[in-house]
C-alpha positions as a Python dict, from the first residue, in 0.01 Angstrom:
ca = {
    (1, 'X'): (0, 0, 0),
    (2, 'X'): (189, -141, 264),
    (3, 'X'): (581, -223, 220),
    (4, 'X'): (727, -555, 329),
    (5, 'X'): (1117, -566, 388),
    (6, 'X'): (1304, -891, 362),
    (7, 'X'): (1621, -979, 472),
    (8, 'X'): (1809, -1277, 293),
    (9, 'X'): (1583, -1275, 32),
    (10, 'X'): (1794, -1441, -231),
    (11, 'X'): (1760, -1801, -113),
    (12, 'X'): (1573, -2057, 97),
    (13, 'X'): (1292, -1919, 337),
    (14, 'X'): (1337, -1546, 223),
    (15, 'X'): (1339, -1624, -135),
    (16, 'X'): (991, -1843, -80),
    (17, 'X'): (876, -1526, 98),
    (18, 'X'): (930, -1284, -136),
    (19, 'X'): (775, -1509, -411),
    (20, 'X'): (459, -1552, -149),
    (21, 'X'): (383, -1189, -111),
    (22, 'X'): (444, -1104, -501),
    (23, 'X'): (183, -1358, -544),
    (24, 'X'): (-66, -1212, -343),
    (25, 'X'): (-2, -905, -545),
    (26, 'X'): (-94, -670, -218),
    (27, 'X'): (246, -528, -115),
    (28, 'X'): (549, -380, -249),
    (29, 'X'): (848, -541, -194),
    (30, 'X'): (1202, -473, -56),
    (31, 'X'): (1430, -747, -107),
    (32, 'X'): (1782, -768, 51),
    (33, 'X'): (2084, -973, 21),
    (34, 'X'): (2443, -1002, -40),
    (35, 'X'): (2436, -1116, -385),
    (36, 'X'): (2322, -853, -641),
    (37, 'X'): (2287, -1101, -946),
    (38, 'X'): (2039, -1319, -732),
    (39, 'X'): (1822, -988, -634),
    (40, 'X'): (1854, -910, -987),
    (41, 'X'): (1707, -1232, -1108),
    (42, 'X'): (1436, -1209, -821),
    (43, 'X'): (1335, -846, -971),
    (44, 'X'): (1294, -959, -1315),
    (45, 'X'): (1088, -1274, -1174),
    (46, 'X'): (857, -1088, -984),
    (47, 'X'): (863, -741, -1133),
    (48, 'X'): (529, -784, -1345),
    (49, 'X'): (331, -888, -1037),
    (50, 'X'): (446, -613, -792),
    (51, 'X'): (670, -338, -712),
    (52, 'X'): (1001, -413, -585),
    (53, 'X'): (1340, -271, -504),
    (54, 'X'): (1638, -414, -376),
    (55, 'X'): (1923, -322, -153),
    (56, 'X'): (2279, -510, -176),
    (57, 'X'): (2448, -529, 180),
    (58, 'X'): (2582, -762, 454),
    (59, 'X'): (2395, -727, 776),
    (60, 'X'): (2705, -747, 956),
    (61, 'X'): (2809, -436, 830),
    (62, 'X'): (2603, -151, 1050),
    (63, 'X'): (2708, 120, 818),
    (64, 'X'): (2610, -65, 512),
    (65, 'X'): (2266, -108, 633),
    (66, 'X'): (2218, 230, 749),
    (67, 'X'): (2325, 345, 410),
    (68, 'X'): (2104, 107, 227),
    (69, 'X'): (1792, 210, 432),
    (70, 'X'): (1851, 562, 384),
    (71, 'X'): (1883, 467, -30),
    (72, 'X'): (1558, 360, -46),
    (73, 'X'): (1347, 537, -304),
    (74, 'X'): (1070, 765, -123),
    (75, 'X'): (819, 550, -211),
    (76, 'X'): (972, 244, -40),
    (77, 'X'): (1100, 426, 262),
    (78, 'X'): (785, 351, 488),
    (79, 'X'): (868, -23, 588),
    (80, 'X'): (536, -153, 734),
    (81, 'X'): (681, -515, 733),
    (82, 'X'): (986, -632, 836),
    (83, 'X'): (1093, -1006, 788),
    (84, 'X'): (1417, -1095, 979),
    (85, 'X'): (1526, -1382, 793),
    (86, 'X'): (1883, -1329, 708),
    (87, 'X'): (2081, -1569, 918),
    (88, 'X'): (2340, -1882, 893),
    (89, 'X'): (2489, -2162, 1077),
    (90, 'X'): (2872, -2233, 1025),
    (91, 'X'): (3033, -2535, 1117),
    (92, 'X'): (2917, -2835, 1373),
    (93, 'X'): (3201, -2903, 1583),
    (94, 'X'): (3221, -2976, 1947),
    (95, 'X'): (3301, -2655, 2124),
    (96, 'X'): (3651, -2724, 2220),
    (97, 'X'): (3727, -2794, 1852),
    (98, 'X'): (3511, -2478, 1698),
    (99, 'X'): (3656, -2229, 1488),
    (100, 'X'): (3635, -1861, 1636),
    (101, 'X'): (3581, -1730, 1253),
    (102, 'X'): (3271, -1938, 1268),
    (103, 'X'): (3167, -1800, 1595),
    (104, 'X'): (3216, -1447, 1472),
    (105, 'X'): (3010, -1524, 1185),
    (106, 'X'): (2709, -1671, 1355),
    (107, 'X'): (2692, -1397, 1631),
    (108, 'X'): (2737, -1116, 1378),
    (109, 'X'): (2495, -1222, 1147),
    (110, 'X'): (2218, -1408, 1344),
    (111, 'X'): (2229, -1144, 1657),
    (112, 'X'): (2417, -825, 1585),
    (113, 'X'): (2277, -847, 1221),
    (114, 'X'): (1897, -856, 1320),
    (115, 'X'): (1968, -576, 1591),
    (116, 'X'): (2149, -328, 1282),
    (117, 'X'): (1823, -396, 1043),
    (118, 'X'): (1566, -363, 1315),
    (119, 'X'): (1640, -68, 1483),
    (120, 'X'): (1624, 191, 1215),
    (121, 'X'): (1285, 48, 1101),
    (122, 'X'): (1175, 70, 1471),
    (123, 'X'): (1205, 390, 1480),
    (124, 'X'): (970, 487, 1207),
    (125, 'X'): (755, 233, 1323),
    (126, 'X'): (746, 371, 1664),
    (127, 'X'): (647, 730, 1527),
    (128, 'X'): (382, 596, 1331),
    (129, 'X'): (246, 366, 1612),
    (130, 'X'): (197, 78, 1355),
    (131, 'X'): (395, -225, 1210),
    (132, 'X'): (451, -575, 1186),
    (133, 'X'): (829, -749, 1279),
    (134, 'X'): (874, -1112, 1206),
    (135, 'X'): (1185, -1283, 1341),
    (136, 'X'): (1274, -1592, 1181),
    (137, 'X'): (1436, -1790, 1452),
    (138, 'X'): (1478, -2200, 1481),
    (139, 'X'): (1410, -2505, 1694),
    (140, 'X'): (1784, -2417, 1757),
    (141, 'X'): (1679, -2166, 2007),
    (142, 'X'): (1419, -2354, 2173),
    (143, 'X'): (1661, -2650, 2280),
    (144, 'X'): (2058, -2738, 2244),
    (145, 'X'): (2199, -3046, 2049),
    (146, 'X'): (2517, -3163, 2069),
    (147, 'X'): (2760, -2995, 1846),
    (148, 'X'): (2492, -2710, 1812),
    (149, 'X'): (2664, -2486, 2082),
    (150, 'X'): (2713, -2120, 1928),
    (151, 'X'): (2460, -2158, 1655),
    (152, 'X'): (2212, -2271, 1936),
    (153, 'X'): (2335, -1965, 2141),
    (154, 'X'): (2281, -1726, 1871),
    (155, 'X'): (1920, -1859, 1795),
    (156, 'X'): (1831, -1831, 2202),
    (157, 'X'): (1934, -1488, 2176),
    (158, 'X'): (1714, -1453, 1887),
    (159, 'X'): (1389, -1619, 2077),
    (160, 'X'): (1538, -1345, 2363),
    (161, 'X'): (1528, -1042, 2123),
    (162, 'X'): (1210, -1136, 1985),
    (163, 'X'): (1022, -1131, 2346),
    (164, 'X'): (1229, -787, 2463),
    (165, 'X'): (1087, -640, 2107),
    (166, 'X'): (772, -755, 2181),
    (167, 'X'): (783, -607, 2523),
    (168, 'X'): (950, -272, 2477),
    (169, 'X'): (687, -194, 2152),
    (170, 'X'): (402, -305, 2301),
    (171, 'X'): (288, 62, 2362),
    (172, 'X'): (314, 158, 2039),
    (173, 'X'): (94, -66, 1866),
    (174, 'X'): (404, -269, 1674),
    (175, 'X'): (328, -662, 1667),
    (176, 'X'): (641, -885, 1700),
    (177, 'X'): (627, -1255, 1656),
    (178, 'X'): (912, -1532, 1570),
    (179, 'X'): (893, -1835, 1324),
    (180, 'X'): (1088, -2120, 1487),
    (181, 'X'): (1135, -2359, 1216),
    (182, 'X'): (1286, -2715, 1242),
    (183, 'X'): (1462, -2897, 954),
    (184, 'X'): (1370, -2712, 630),
    (185, 'X'): (1541, -2823, 300),
    (186, 'X'): (1750, -2516, 192),
    (187, 'X'): (2107, -2420, 102),
    (188, 'X'): (2123, -2410, 521),
    (189, 'X'): (2330, -2737, 543),
    (190, 'X'): (2553, -2645, 276),
    (191, 'X'): (2658, -2366, 428),
    (192, 'X'): (2704, -2524, 756),
    (193, 'X'): (2894, -2791, 600),
    (194, 'X'): (3100, -2550, 392),
    (195, 'X'): (3004, -2639, 45),
    (196, 'X'): (3001, -3001, 110),
    (197, 'X'): (2673, -3126, -81),
    (198, 'X'): (2714, -3474, -9),
    (199, 'X'): (2700, -3435, 348),
    (200, 'X'): (2439, -3123, 333),
    (201, 'X'): (2212, -3342, 108),
    (202, 'X'): (2234, -3649, 373),
    (203, 'X'): (2092, -3436, 634),
    (204, 'X'): (1745, -3455, 454),
    (205, 'X'): (1734, -3830, 367),
    (206, 'X'): (1468, -4065, 444),
    (207, 'X'): (1203, -3796, 537),
    (208, 'X'): (981, -3539, 427),
    (209, 'X'): (1173, -3207, 574),
    (210, 'X'): (997, -2870, 557),
    (211, 'X'): (1002, -2671, 231),
    (212, 'X'): (1099, -2258, 232),
    (213, 'X'): (715, -2255, 79),
    (214, 'X'): (572, -2401, 378),
    (215, 'X'): (735, -2135, 637),
    (216, 'X'): (639, -1847, 375),
    (217, 'X'): (281, -1983, 413),
    (218, 'X'): (329, -1930, 761),
    (219, 'X'): (470, -1607, 778),
    (220, 'X'): (180, -1464, 539),
    (221, 'X'): (-65, -1580, 753),
    (222, 'X'): (91, -1447, 1054),
    (223, 'X'): (116, -1063, 932),
    (224, 'X'): (-251, -1094, 749),
    (225, 'X'): (-446, -1192, 1107),
    (226, 'X'): (-660, -916, 1186),
    (227, 'X'): (-481, -625, 1381),
    (228, 'X'): (-612, -791, 1776),
    (229, 'X'): (-422, -1139, 1702),
    (230, 'X'): (-42, -1151, 1725),
    (231, 'X'): (132, -1488, 1662),
    (232, 'X'): (409, -1438, 1935),
    (233, 'X'): (599, -1702, 1892),
    (234, 'X'): (566, -2012, 1674),
    (235, 'X'): (744, -2327, 1629),
    (236, 'X'): (703, -2571, 1343),
    (237, 'X'): (879, -2923, 1297),
    (238, 'X'): (802, -3173, 993),
    (239, 'X'): (584, -3463, 1098),
    (240, 'X'): (879, -3668, 1120),
    (241, 'X'): (1092, -3437, 1351),
    (242, 'X'): (974, -3456, 1727),
    (243, 'X'): (1287, -3254, 1849),
    (244, 'X'): (1646, -3174, 1761),
    (245, 'X'): (1777, -3521, 1765),
    (246, 'X'): (1442, -3743, 1690),
    (247, 'X'): (1383, -3754, 1338),
    (248, 'X'): (1187, -4061, 1181),
    (249, 'X'): (1339, -4170, 891),
    (250, 'X'): (1177, -4501, 877),
    (251, 'X'): (842, -4373, 661),
    (252, 'X'): (883, -4217, 341),
}
């Protein structure tokens, strides 16, 4: 049975993806996150469907990442599918007004965290000459919008790393692809606006945003294609969204 490892599995897209793989009952799952109580709740929810274990760490901490991966039970150590989902946006300020702590958080989580998790898993995939890696990017990695500055820069880096992984790992038969969503209704905006729930909810008013389950379905589709098919770089918007700055809020 193949093993899938999902970072950021305690909310949003990561949580929906864990549930999707569990519902299919074809994989065993390693769920990763910073909040142990949420990991425990998810294990209790899906343990009757699949074999599942959890790793509690912050992707920003390289040593914690390596220690956690090394602690996996023997039956879970071989990771066949890596879903790099952990990521965050912090603040929405003009660059001249930005908080350097927010900058550090976004670059450390979205870019360095992806590298810290990926490298040890890539090494074992390389030895086996097989594996799937899905990097969860954003349409912010395809275009820049006002006040997006450092967040957009971090997601542009994810796009570049996705391309680099695909090139560097091509000879080893490892499939690498990115899913880049537009507006998805998750805790994303609440984190960006630092707990301001009213401001966060206003982001999704007046139109139908994507749901985490929509992206989970796409991720599952990508990794279940025949081996000769690699979904290399996919962009998905809600129908109401045409770009980061064009959203049709005139229709229900």
